[in-house]
C-alpha positions in Angstrom: 47.6 58.4 49.6 48.9 59.6 46.3 49.6 56.9 43.7 53.0 56.7 42.0 52.9 57.1 38.2 53.1 53.9 36.2 56.6 52.8 35.1 56.9 53.3 31.3 59.6 50.7 31.0 57.3 48.0 29.6 55.7 50.1 26.8 59.2 51.5 25.9 60.7 48.0 25.8 57.9 46.6 23.6 57.8 49.6 21.3 61.6 49.5 20.9 61.5 45.8 19.9 58.6 46.4 17.5 60.3 49.4 15.8 63.5 47.5 15.3 61.7 44.7 13.5 59.7 47.1 11.4 62.8 49.1 10.4 64.7 45.9 9.4 61.8 44.7 7.3 61.4 48.1 5.6 65.1 47.9 4.6 64.6 44.5 3.0 61.5 45.8 1.1 63.4 48.8 -0.2 66.3 46.6 -1.4 64.4 43.7 -2.9 60.7 44.3 -2.9 58.7 45.0 -6.1 55.5 47.0 -6.7 53.7 44.4 -8.8 51.4 41.8 -7.2 52.7 38.3 -7.6 51.3 34.7 -8.0 48.4 34.0 -5.6 47.5 37.7 -5.4 46.0 37.6 -8.9 43.5 35.0 -7.7 42.9 35.5 -4.0 43.1 39.3 -4.1 42.2 40.5 -7.6 39.7 37.9 -8.8 38.1 37.0 -5.5 38.0 40.4 -3.7 39.0 43.5 -5.7 37.1 42.9 -8.9 33.8 41.9 -7.1 34.2 45.0 -4.9 34.8 47.3 -7.8 31.7 45.8 -9.6 29.6 46.0 -6.5 29.2 42.3 -6.2 31.4 41.5 -3.1 29.7 39.5 -0.4 30.8 38.3 3.1 31.1 34.7 1.8 33.8 35.8 -0.6 36.1 36.4 2.3 35.7 32.9 3.5 36.4 30.9 0.4 39.1 28.2 0.8 42.5 28.6 -0.8 44.4 25.4 -0.9 44.1 24.0 2.6 43.6 27.5 4.1 40.7 29.9 4.6 42.6 33.2 4.5 39.7 35.5 5.4 42.0 38.0 7.2 44.3 38.2 4.1 41.3 39.1 2.0 40.0 41.5 4.6 43.4 43.3 4.9 43.7 43.7 1.1 40.1 45.0 0.8 40.7 47.4 3.7 43.9 48.7 2.0 42.0 49.2 -1.2 39.2 51.1 0.5 41.6 53.3 2.4 44.5 53.8 0.0 42.7 53.2 -3.4 45.9 51.4 -4.4 47.0 47.8 -5.2 50.7 48.2 -4.6 52.7 45.1 -3.3 55.3 47.4 -1.7 52.6 49.3 0.2 51.1 46.1 1.3 54.5 44.8 2.5 55.0 48.1 4.4 51.8 47.4 6.4 52.7 43.8 6.9 56.0 44.8 8.5 53.9 46.8 11.0 51.8 43.7 11.8 54.9 41.6 12.5 56.3 44.4 14.6 53.1 44.4 16.6 53.5 40.7 17.3 57.2 41.1 18.4 56.2 44.0 20.6 53.5 41.9 22.3 55.9 39.1 22.8 58.6 41.3 24.1 56.3 43.0 26.6 55.2 39.6 27.9 58.9 38.5 28.3 59.7 41.6 30.2 56.8 41.2 32.6 57.4 37.5 33.2 61.1 36.9 33.3 64.0 38.6 35.2 65.9 41.3 33.3 68.7 39.3 31.7 66.7 36.3 30.3 63.9 38.7 29.2 66.5 40.9 27.4 68.2 37.9 25.8 65.0 36.3 24.5 63.7 39.7 23.3 66.9 40.2 21.3 66.5 36.7 19.9 62.9 37.5 18.9 64.0 40.7 17.2 66.8 39.0 15.3 64.6 36.1 14.1 61.9 38.5 12.9 64.3 41.0 11.3 66.7 38.8 9.2 65.9 38.2 5.5 65.5 34.4 5.8 61.7 35.0 5.8 61.9 37.2 2.6 58.7 35.9 1.2 56.8 37.1 4.3 58.7 40.4 4.1 58.4 41.5 0.5 55.3 39.6 -0.7 52.1 41.7 0.1 50.0 38.5 0.1 51.7 37.2 3.3 49.9 39.3 5.9 48.4 36.1 7.3 51.8 34.9 8.6 52.2 37.9 10.9 48.5 37.7 11.9 48.8 33.9 12.6 51.6 34.2 15.1 50.0 37.3 16.7 46.6 35.6 17.2 48.1 32.3 18.3 50.4 33.9 20.9 47.5 36.0 22.2 45.2 33.0 22.4 47.7 30.7 24.2 48.8 33.3 26.6 45.3 34.4 27.5 43.9 30.8 27.7 46.6 29.6 30.1 47.3 32.8 32.1 43.7 34.1 32.6 41.0 32.5 34.7 38.2 31.1 32.5 35.3 33.5 31.7 37.2 36.6 32.6 37.4 39.4 30.0 41.1 38.5 29.2 40.1 34.8 28.7 37.3 35.7 26.3 39.6 38.0 24.3 42.0 35.1 24.0 39.2 32.9 22.7 38.4 35.5 20.1 42.1 35.6 19.0 42.1 31.8 18.8 39.0 31.8 16.5 40.6 34.6 14.4 43.7 32.4 14.0 41.7 29.7 12.3 41.1 32.0 9.4 44.8 32.6 8.6 46.3 29.2 7.9 44.8 25.7 7.9 47.1 24.3 10.6 46.2 26.9 13.3 43.8 24.4 15.0 47.0 23.1 16.5 46.9 26.0 19.0 43.7 25.0 20.9 44.9 21.4 20.6 48.1 22.3 22.3 46.2 24.1 25.1 44.1 20.9 25.6 47.2 18.7 25.8 49.0 21.0 28.2 46.0 21.1 30.5 45.6 17.4 30.4 49.4 17.0 31.1 49.6 19.4 34.0 46.2 19.3 35.7 43.5 16.8 36.8 41.0 16.0 34.2 38.1 18.5 34.1 36.0 18.5 31.0 34.8 22.1 31.7 38.3 23.5 31.4 38.9 21.7 28.2 35.5 22.3 26.5 36.3 25.7 24.8 39.7 24.6 23.5 38.3 21.2 22.4 35.4 22.8 20.5 37.8 25.3 18.8 40.0 22.4 17.8 37.0 20.7 16.2 36.1 23.8 14.3 39.6 24.2 13.0 39.8 20.6 11.8 36.5 20.9 10.1 37.6 24.0 8.2 40.8 22.2 7.2 38.9 19.2 5.9 36.4 21.3 3.9 39.3 23.4 2.4 41.3 20.3 1.6 38.4 18.6 -0.1 38.1 21.5 -2.5 41.8 21.7 -3.2 42.9 20.7 -6.7 44.8 17.4 -6.9 47.7 19.1 -8.7 50.1 21.9 -7.8 50.4 22.4 -4.0 48.4 19.3 -3.2 51.0 17.1 -5.1 53.9 18.5 -3.0 53.2 16.1 -0.1 55.7 13.5 1.1 55.8 10.5 -1.2 56.7 8.0 1.6 57.3 7.8 5.3 61.1 8.2 5.2 60.7 11.4 3.1 58.1 12.7 5.6 60.3 11.8 8.6 63.3 13.5 7.0 61.3 16.6 6.2 59.8 16.6 9.7 63.2 16.4 11.5 64.6 19.1 9.2 61.7 21.5 10.1 62.0 20.7 13.8 65.6 21.6 13.7 65.0 25.1 12.2 67.2 27.1 11.7 70.0 24.5 12.0 70.7 21.8 9.5 72.9 19.8 11.9 72.1 16.1 12.2 70.0 15.8 15.3 69.3 19.5 15.5 65.6 18.7 16.1 66.4 17.0 19.4 68.8 19.8 20.5 66.4 22.6 19.6 63.3 20.9 21.3 65.1 19.3 24.2 64.3 22.2 26.6 60.6 21.8 26.0 60.9 18.0 26.3 62.6 18.3 29.7 60.2 20.9 30.9 57.3 18.7 29.9 58.7 15.8 31.9 59.1 18.1 34.9 55.5 19.4 34.5 53.8 16.0 34.4 50.8 16.1 36.6 52.1 19.2 38.4 49.1 21.3 39.2 51.3 24.0 40.7 53.0 24.6 37.4 53.2 28.3 36.6 51.4 29.9 33.6 54.7 30.7 32.0 55.6 27.0 31.9 52.3 26.0 30.4 52.5 28.8 27.8 56.1 27.9 26.8 55.1 24.2 26.5 52.0 25.0 24.5 53.8 27.3 22.1 56.5 24.6 21.6 53.8 22.0 20.9 52.1 24.3 18.4 55.4 25.0 16.5 56.2 21.3 16.4 52.7 20.7 14.9 53.5 23.3 12.2 56.6 21.3 11.4 54.4 18.2 11.1 52.1 20.0 8.8 54.9 21.3 6.6 56.4 17.8 6.4 53.1 16.2 5.5 51.8 18.8 3.0 55.2 20.0 1.5 57.4 17.0 2.3 58.6 16.5 -1.3 61.1 19.2 -0.6 63.5 18.6 2.3 64.8 21.9 3.4 63.8 25.3 4.8 61.2 27.5 3.0 61.4 31.2 3.8 57.6 31.7 4.4 57.6 29.1 7.2 60.4 30.6 9.2 58.3 33.1 11.1 56.1 30.2 12.4 59.0 27.9 13.4 60.8 30.8 15.1 58.1 30.9 17.7 59.1 27.3 18.6 62.7 28.5 19.0 61.6 31.3 21.4 59.3 28.9 23.4 62.2 26.5 23.9 64.4 29.5 24.9 61.9 30.3 27.7 61.8 26.6 28.7 65.6 26.5 28.9 65.5 29.4 31.3 62.8 27.9 33.4 64.8 24.6 33.7 67.9 26.5 34.8 65.8 28.5 37.3 64.3 25.4 38.9 67.5 23.3 38.8 69.9 22.5 41.7 73.5 23.4 41.6 74.5 19.8 40.7 72.6 19.9 37.4 73.3 23.5 36.4 76.5 22.6 34.6 74.6 20.2 32.4 72.1 22.9 31.6 74.8 25.4 30.8 76.3 22.9 28.4 72.9 22.4 26.8 72.4 26.2 26.6 75.8 26.6 24.8 74.9 23.9 22.3 71.4 25.3 21.9 72.4 28.9 21.2 75.3 27.7 19.0 72.9 25.7 16.8 70.4 28.6 16.6 73.1 31.2 15.9 75.0 29.2 13.3 71.8 28.1 11.7 70.5 31.7 11.4 73.8 32.8 9.9 73.7 30.0 7.3 70.1 30.4 6.2 70.5 34.2 5.8 73.5 34.1 3.6 73.0 30.8 1.6 70.2 28.8 0.1 66.8 30.4 -0.7 67.9 33.8 0.7 70.9 34.0 -1.5 69.0 32.8 -4.5 66.3 35.4 -3.9 68.7 38.3 -3.5 70.5 37.3 -6.7 67.4 37.1 -8.8 64.7 39.3 -7.4 65.9 42.5 -9.3 65.4 40.7 -12.6 62.1 39.2 -11.5 60.8 42.6 -10.6 61.8 43.9 -14.0 60.0 41.0 -15.8 56.8 41.6 -13.8 56.9 45.3 -14.4 57.5 44.9 -18.1 54.7 42.3 -18.5 52.1 44.4 -16.7 53.1 47.8 -18.0 53.2 46.6 -21.6 49.7 45.0 -21.3 48.2 48.0 -19.6 49.7 50.3 -22.3 48.5 48.4 -25.4 47.2 45.0 -24.5 50.4 43.4 -25.8 50.5 39.9 -24.2 54.0 38.9 -25.6 55.9 39.5 -22.3 52.9 38.4 -20.2 52.9 35.0 -21.9 56.7 34.5 -21.7 58.1 31.6 -19.8 59.8 33.8 -17.2 56.6 35.9 -16.6 54.6 32.8 -16.0 57.1 31.7 -13.4 57.4 34.9 -11.5 54.1 36.8 -12.1 51.4 34.2 -12.6 51.3 30.9 -14.6 48.0 31.7 -16.4 48.3 35.0 -18.4 44.6 35.0 -19.0 44.0 35.4 -15.3 46.3 38.5 -15.2 44.8 39.9 -18.4 41.3 39.6 -17.1 42.2 41.6 -14.0 44.1 44.2 -16.0 41.2 44.7 -18.4 39.2 46.2 -15.6 39.9 50.0 -15.9 39.3 50.7 -12.2 41.7 47.9 -11.1 44.3 49.1 -13.6 44.0 52.6 -12.2 44.9 51.2 -8.7 48.2 49.7 -9.9 51.4 51.5 -9.0 52.2 54.6 -11.1 55.3 52.9 -12.5 53.2 50.7 -14.8 50.5 53.2 -15.8 52.2 54.7 -18.8 51.0 58.2 -19.6 48.5 58.5 -16.7 48.4 61.2 -14.1 49.1 60.4 -10.4 46.1 59.5 -8.4 45.0 59.8 -4.8 46.4 56.3 -4.1 49.8 57.2 -5.5 50.2 59.6 -2.5 50.2 56.6 -0.1 52.6 54.6 -2.3 55.0 57.6 -2.2 54.5 58.1 1.5 55.3 54.4 2.2 58.4 54.7 0.1 59.5 57.7 2.0 58.9 55.9 5.3 60.9 52.9 4.2 63.7 55.2 3.0 64.1 56.3 6.6 64.5 52.8 8.0 67.9 53.6 9.6 66.5 56.4 11.6 63.6 54.2 12.7 66.2 51.5 13.7 68.0 54.0 15.8 64.8 55.1 17.5 63.9 51.5 18.2 67.3 50.8 19.8 67.0 53.9 21.9 63.5 53.1 23.1 64.6 49.5 24.0 67.6 50.9 25.9 65.3 53.3 27.8 63.0 50.4 28.6 66.0 48.4 30.0 67.3 51.4 32.0 63.9 52.0 33.6 63.4 48.3 34.5 64.2 47.5 38.1 67.5 45.8 38.6 66.0 42.6 39.9 63.3 42.6 37.1 59.8 41.2 37.6 59.4 38.5 40.2 59.7 35.1 38.6 56.9 32.6 39.1 57.5 29.7 41.6 59.9 27.0 40.5 58.4 23.8 39.2 59.0 20.9 41.5 60.1 17.5 40.3 57.7 14.8 41.3 58.8 11.8 43.4 60.3 9.2 41.0 60.7 11.8 38.3 64.4 10.9 37.7 63.6 7.3 37.1 60.7 8.1 34.8 62.9 10.5 32.7 65.5 7.7 32.3 62.7 5.4 31.1 61.4 8.0 28.7 64.8 8.6 27.2 65.4 4.8 26.9 62.1 4.4 25.1 63.0 7.3 22.7 66.4 5.8 22.0 64.7 2.5 21.2 62.1 4.2 18.9 64.6 6.3 17.0 66.9 3.3 16.6 64.1 1.2 15.2 63.3 4.0 12.6 66.9 3.7 11.3 65.9 0.5 9.5 63.6 2.4 7.2 66.8 3.1 5.2 68.6 0.3 3.3 72.0 1.2 4.8 71.2 2.5 8.3 74.8 2.6 9.5 76.5 4.0 6.4 78.1 7.4 7.2 80.2 7.8 4.0 77.6 9.7 1.9 80.0 10.9 -0.8 81.4 7.4 -1.2 78.0 5.9 -1.7 77.0 8.6 -4.1 80.1 8.1 -6.2 79.5 4.4 -6.4 75.9 5.1 -7.4 76.6 7.7 -10.1 79.7 6.0 -11.6 79.1 2.2 -11.4 81.2 -0.4 -13.0 81.1 0.0 -16.8 80.8 3.8 -16.8 82.4 5.3 -19.9 86.1 5.9 -19.1 88.2 9.0 -19.9 85.0 11.0 -20.4 85.7 14.7 -21.1 84.0 17.8 -22.5 85.2 20.7 -24.6 83.5 23.9 -25.5 83.0 24.0 -29.3 81.7 27.6 -29.7 83.5 30.9 -29.3 84.2 31.7 -25.7 86.6 33.6 -23.4 86.6 30.6 -21.0 89.2 27.8 -21.2 87.8 25.2 -23.6 88.0 22.3 -21.1 86.6 24.2 -18.0 83.4 22.2 -17.6 84.4 19.8 -14.7 82.3 20.8 -11.7 80.3 23.2 -13.8 77.0 22.6 -12.0 75.2 24.4 -9.2 75.3 21.2 -7.0 76.6 20.7 -3.5 78.8 19.5 -1.8 81.9 20.2 -4.0 82.9 16.5 -4.3 79.4 15.7 -5.6 79.5 18.7 -8.1 82.8 17.5 -9.5 81.2 14.3 -10.6 79.5 16.3 -13.3 80.5 18.3 -16.4 78.4 21.4 -17.0 77.9 24.9 -18.2 77.6 26.6 -14.8 81.0 28.3 -15.3 81.4 31.4 -13.3 77.7 31.3 -12.5 75.4 32.0 -15.4 78.0 34.0 -17.4 78.7 31.3 -19.9 76.5 30.7 -23.0 77.5 28.3 -25.8 77.8 24.7 -26.8 80.0 21.9 -25.5 80.6 18.3 -26.7 81.8 15.3 -24.9 84.5 12.9 -26.1 83.3 10.1 -28.3 82.4 6.7 -26.9 81.3 3.5 -28.7 77.6 2.5 -28.5 78.2 -1.1 -27.6 75.1 -1.7 -25.3 71.4 -1.5 -26.0 70.8 1.4 -23.6 72.8 4.1 -21.9 71.8 5.9 -18.7 72.9 9.5 -18.3 72.7 11.3 -14.9 71.9 15.0 -15.6 71.2 18.2 -13.8 70.2 21.8 -14.5 67.7 23.0 -17.0 68.0 21.0 -20.2 64.5 21.8 -21.5 64.4 25.5 -20.6 64.0 27.7 -23.7 67.4 28.1 -25.3 68.9 25.0 -23.6 69.3 21.4 -24.7 70.9 18.1 -23.8 71.4 15.8 -26.7 73.0 12.5 -27.7 74.8 13.0 -31.0 75.1 9.8 -33.1 78.0 9.7 -35.5 79.5 7.1 -37.9 83.1 6.0 -37.8 84.1 9.0 -39.9 82.5 11.5 -37.5 79.5 12.3 -39.7 76.3 13.2 -38.0 73.6 10.5 -38.2 71.0 11.7 -35.7 70.6 13.8 -32.5 68.4 12.5 -29.7 67.1 15.2 -27.4 66.7 14.7 -23.6 62.9 14.8 -22.9 63.4 16.1 -19.4 62.0 17.1 -17.1 64.2 19.7 -15.5 65.3 18.1 -12.2 64.8 21.2 -10.1 66.9 24.0 -8.4 67.9 21.9 -5.4 71.6 21.4 -4.4 71.3 17.6 -5.1 68.5 17.6 -7.7 69.4 15.3 -10.6 67.6 13.2 -13.2 68.3 10.0 -15.1 67.9 9.9 -18.9 67.5 6.4 -20.4 68.6 6.4 -24.1 67.6 3.5 -26.4 70.5 3.2 -28.8 69.7 -0.3 -30.2 69.3 1.0 -33.7 72.7 2.5 -33.6 74.8 -0.4 -32.3 78.4 0.0 -33.2 78.1 3.7 -33.9 79.8 6.5 -32.0 78.0 8.7 -29.4 78.7 12.2 -28.0 76.8 14.1 -25.4 76.1 17.7 -26.3 75.3 20.5 -23.8 73.6 23.7 -25.2 73.3 26.7 -22.8 71.5 29.6 -24.5 70.5 31.6 -21.4 72.3 34.1 -19.3 70.3 33.8 -16.1 70.1 31.3 -13.2 68.2 28.8 -15.2 70.8 28.6 -17.9 73.1 25.8 -16.9 73.0 22.1 -18.0 75.2 19.3 -16.6 75.8 15.6 -17.0 77.8 12.8 -15.4 79.5 10.1 -17.4 77.0 7.8 -19.1 77.0 4.1 -18.3 75.6 1.1 -20.3 72.7 -1.0 -19.3 70.6 -3.8 -20.7 67.2 -2.5 -19.6 67.2 1.3 -19.7 63.7 2.3 -18.5 63.7 -0.3 -15.6 67.2 0.8 -14.5 66.3 4.5 -14.8 63.2 4.0 -12.6 65.3 2.1 -10.1 67.9 4.9 -10.0 65.2 7.6 -9.6 63.6 5.8 -6.7 67.0 5.2 -5.1 68.1 8.8 -5.6 64.8 10.0 -4.1 65.7 7.9 -1.0 69.2 9.4 -1.0 67.5 12.8 -0.7 66.1 11.7 2.7 69.6 11.0 4.2 69.3 14.1 6.4 66.6 12.2 8.3 68.8 9.1 8.7 71.7 11.1 10.0 69.4 13.0 12.4 68.1 9.7 13.7 71.6 8.3 14.1 72.6 11.3 16.2 69.3 11.2 18.2 69.6 7.5 19.0 73.1 8.0 20.5 72.0 11.1 22.3 68.9 9.5 23.8 71.0 6.5 25.0 73.5 8.9 26.7 70.6 10.9 28.3 69.0 7.7 29.6 72.3 6.6 31.2 72.9 10.1 32.6 69.4 10.5 34.0 69.6 7.1 35.7 73.2 7.1 37.0 74.4 10.6 37.6 71.6 11.5 40.1 72.5 8.4 42.2 76.1 9.3 42.3 75.2 12.9 43.3 73.0 11.5 46.1 75.7 9.2 47.4 78.2 12.0 47.4 75.9 14.2 49.4 75.3 11.3 51.9 79.0 10.7 52.2 78.7 7.1 50.9 81.5 7.8 48.4 84.7 8.9 49.9 87.0 11.4 48.1 
């Protein structure tokens, strides 16, 4: 009997999704990418791999050196392979290749969705995967050549989890999955969470059998060992010092990351509720399908990444672009779980699941819209052109005549590399300098490697044509897919007594989240702006405090109210600052005079008072207005966050009875130019009060965690009541015990 030809729908579907992602990332690289290697690349790539290779000293051990808490062996291997093949060290060329790696992951994921789910949910989740991997919220992973490990991490983790839970042990597919899991350990330090997730899912859904857990358990142990070794060699400054300072800060950072991409209070619960409900249905269910176990394991892995980010980088409570590609896999896993819940539900509970789906997709959609037009993405798009020019000028000037003036500048240290000696050492090697992009090799002829840089630029220039091709391939894959799609796996069956246990679980979660509220001093205070105003302008604050511009300007002289890059607007309007019409203003402004009738004054400030060209000072005058002394603010700069402020305690005891004025000096025309202050207020013990205010303001920075817990406590209580009461009403209705 003649066999029918294979249906090409699957490969077309996967290739179309992959091509769309590659095209979108190429567009972002063209618009905002730069040719010059940046930050960690000068150490991990240049010093540790490229220079030893050019000098004939490269060893296998060099690929496995720790970097912070990671062992990025694949990152080093990719850059070495690119150097061998292309003879070029071009960040845009690297980013072009990285886009292909991320496209490969999305293609693999899309192919699995199509094979596993019916047509409509497979298409919807494929489009969601394409969107999350295409948008510029993950700009660091898109334009920074160093970030190949992010695409490889999600690729290896997905291949490992899928093969470990869908393939019988000791088959070729299962062994390939184990190889992928081992490879993942050499991307990021937290990838040991993948085998741990497999262990937990198997324990949750099957009878205990140590043989089925052995491989994943050993791999978890290897991953944890690698992390401990890398962490023990990590410097105690820099990235190491970015960890959460206390438990409320960790909790706030964790709930923020779990809610990615939404910043709604309680978004963490909404986004992970499908996986939680699926887990409760799967408890002890040996008949659970592979798709359910895979979805649950991927959700657990993504949640573990959120824990890792909150622990290691918890000092910043917000979304960071390079983590988005990892957290997006948790969103997709919860999307699969949501479909499986709907598929296994009865008609009586489908309305609840539909409402959950509407809220879930609403949070994801609005969250993606916000993080792609605001925050880090907006900041990057506004500044990257200038940063690229600074990098290019610093490197090209040094290559041309060993002039370090730009290389050692403040801005170059921030956007190229903090240590100019490290960069100079790399650029002093003639063979490495010859591998740099043509744009920084003044007077040199084009090399063999420049051909590949030019070719990659031409490829990226045709991103729109590639996007059209990707869309057409995906449409062909959809058209060739059978109307009923692939046969779904058997529905998961609820265990006897599952309704009661779900109600108990939700009640316990409500109790736990409610107890955590008391980590904050005012757990039931919702009026954030009211509390902030009372905090920043307490009793005794200098009254009728105003500012006027005292240098030549085209702006109104009194236009400083709200001149700070702080949010929300009511908070910003508490300050006077030089952020007028963005960074356009430069000049000097002085406050109205106020008598110095207390030993200390505390001044809330924001912006960049100690950046080059800027200043914040207290001007001391006598009764006739003659200058006695100016006291400069020692800093530090509070930071670029929307609510980052500092507190400057000024000892004015030697000047009792004199007059004070605050002076703002803005001598820059970039994003780090502005300086802002709120009204000063008197105090008897300045340093002690300043320390208290800094601690309290740090706690205020964790309010997103408090608000999330407030929302989650209420939600868990409602879920507990609904899980316990609604099913009984439904049962009685069906039995006719309740008459209409």
